TORGU-117873 format. One record per residue (C-alpha): x, y, z. Coordinates in steps of 0.2 Angstrom, whole numbers, plus 5000, padded with zeros to 4 digits. Example, Ala and Ser with C-alpha at 12.3 -4.5 7.8 and 13.67 -1.06 7.14 Angstrom:
! residues 2
506249785039 506849955036 
//
This chain:
! residues 401
481146084742 481746104724 481546294725 482546314740 483946224732 483846334717 483846484725 485346404737 486246374720 486046544713 486646624729 488246524726 488346594709 488246774713 489246744729 488246874739 488446894757 486846874762 486446744752 487946644758 487846454763 488546474778 487146574783 485746464777 486646314783 485646264801 484046324791 484546204776 484846074791 483046124799 482046104784 482845944779 482645864795 480945934797 480645854777 481145694782 480345704799 478745764789 478845624777 478945504791 477545564801 476545624785 475745434788 475345464807 474745644804 473545594792 472945464805 472845584820 472645764816 472545924829 471746084824 472646244828 471746374837 472146564835 472746654849 472246834852 473146964864 472047124872 472647284864 473847384876 473047544884 473547714880 474047824893 472747944897 473148134894 473548234908 472348354914 473448514913 474048464895 473248454879 473948354865 474148434848 473948294839 471948354833 471948354812 471948524804 470448594802 469448584786 470048704772 471648734781 473248664777 474548614788 476348684786 477148554797 477948394789 478048214795 479548234802 478948394812 477448314819 478348174825 479148294839 477748424839 476348294842 476648274862 477148464864 475848554875 474748684867 475348864873 474249004870 474849174870 474449284885 474249474882 474349594897 473649764897 474849904895 475450004909 475950184908 476950274921 475850414928 476450604926 476850714941 475450814932 474350674935 474550664954 473550734967 474150904974 474650844992 475750704984 476450824972 477050964987 477750814995 478650744983 479350904979 479850944996 480750764997 481850814983 482350984988 482850895004 483750764996 484750904984 485151005000 485950855008 487050814992 487651004992 487950995010 488950825007 489950894993 490451055003 491150955017 492350865004 493051014996 494651085002 494751265008 495851304995 494351264982 493251354991 494151514992 494551494973 492651474970 492051614982 493351724974 493251654956 495251634955 495851554941 497051424946 498451384934 499051234931 500451154941 502051154932 503151004931 504751004940 505950894931 507050784946 508950834944 510050684934 511250604945 512750634932 512350814931 513650934937 513351064949 513951234944 515351284956 514951434967 515951584977 516351554996 514951675001 513551614988 513851444993 513751495013 512151595008 511551425000 511851335015 510951445027 509551465016 509351245013 509551245033 507751195039 508051075053 507251095069 508951095077 510451245076 511551125061 513351125059 514151185042 515251035036 516751045025 517250915014 518850925004 519450804993 521350784993 522450724979 523550604989 523650424986 522850335000 523950174999 525550305005 525350325024 526750425024 525750555016 524250565027 523850735031 523050765050 523250935060 522351045073 521451215069 520851355080 519251425073 519151615076 517151615079 517051445085 515851355099 516551405116 516851235127 517851195143 519351115137 520551025150 522151045145 523850945152 525550995148 527050905150 528551015155 529551085169 530451245175 529951415164 528851315152 527951255166 527651405175 527051485157 525851345155 524951375171 524951575168 523951525150 522751425159 523251265160 522451125170 523651005173 525551035171 526850915176 528450805172 529050645178 527950645192 526450655180 527050515167 527350395182 525450435189 524750395172 525950265168 525250175186 523350205186 523050195168 521950345167 521850505156 520950655164 521150795152 520450835135 522050895126 523850875129 525550975124 527150935126 528851015123 530350925113 531250885130 529950785137 529450685119 530750545124 529950525142 528250505135 528450355125 528250255141 526450305142 526250325122 525050175123 523950235135 523850415127 523750345108 522150255116 521150415120 522050525103 523150615116 524850575110 525750745106 526450745088 527350905079 526150875063 524650915075 525551065082 525450985102 527350975102 527951145103 529051285110 527851425113 526651335126 525751495130 525151515113 524551325113 523751335128 522651485124 522151415107 521651255114 520751345127 519651425114 519151285105 520551195094 519651075081 520550915075 520350855057 521250695049 521150625032 520150465030 520350315019 519650395003 520850535003 519450655011 519450795025 517950805035 517750945048 516251045057 516751235054 515451315063 513551355067 512251405055 511651525066 513351615063 513451765051 513951735034 515651835038 516151725055 515851565044 516951635030 518351675042 518051495049 518351425032 519951535030 520551455046 520451285041 521151325024 522751395031 522751245043 522551125029 524051205018 525051205033 524751015035 525250985018 526450835017 528150885011 528150734996 526950814986 528150874971 526851024965 527251214964 525551294968 524751274985 523151194977 523551104962 523850924966 523450934985 521651014984 520450934971 518650984977 517951084991 516151064998 515051145009 513551095018 512351085032 512050935045 510350885035 510550995018 511250985001 513051004997 513851154986 515551144978 516551314980 517751384969 519751364973 520051544970 518851604983 519451494996 521151554994 520351734996 519751665012 521351605019 522351755014 520951875022 521251765039 523151755039 523151945037 521651985049 522051855064 523951805061 524751955057 523652065069 
//
């Protein structure tokens, strides 16, 4: 008891955490209580003392080793030094002992080592397989490559064709050269139409400067056109003699006004009947047949107008973008015939020139550009000088004849 008190006092002086009085307080109380109880019962224990018998427990049996595993816990043989440390033995002692296994080396047999029959059979199979591969390779080759291999022709490397730039300007061609290009690029299965597209230098907002007119192509397609003429007297007789299909005056106007039907393709009138035609102007305008002096359908020479209409006249009109689109023939026509048709169109276009354009030249400020193309082909720009020559040729041959 005195020793414990001494130890407790030293721990308090050193103020060690593991010797604090709080930890040893229950132990001190138990010891004090046991000492007090032992002192109190010392007298009784002396009178009655019980012997303490030792208790022994059987050792825990170890697990027997499995039959397929042999533990490597045997000590090393005498004269040998173990290379494993104690730390390594902790993990190695239960590892089964794996003995190395060696397999005999196997060498692939060479063709010379095989029997003669087996060797011949394998060579036949290899030859059959090679023939099959060659046949498949020939089937996938193109006839062009086969011909090149047979004739031993050296195929040059293909040339790269650069695409045309959108902003690149094409050269301006002569009219005959442009016609040849159009005929050469027409590759459709049908007889394509040769089209002319003219950009005019007219303000599209000014309605009084609209360009419109008709023209008779010298080599146009012969179509059956039904012609009506509003005239009386000698003009009516001239129209019938020229081949007009319908000729009439007031009676024809009343018939159209009552029925509202129009049974003709072209319509001509004399100047004296223009006032009376306003009664049926709405009906004629619906079909685009109202006579107009600018289009040449109001004329004094009825005979000439009817003959030109029977030959096949073509209408043209400027659209909202100040461009005139018109067909001037077929690709099957010759180059000279197409040149004459272009000259006829340019002559009619100059006749339809508005009087409000204050320009001294025929084409300056009026015709900005002229392109010619086929229905499915590209367009080619034509020079104004060649167009002027074609118009002069047409007026000299066909108009002054």
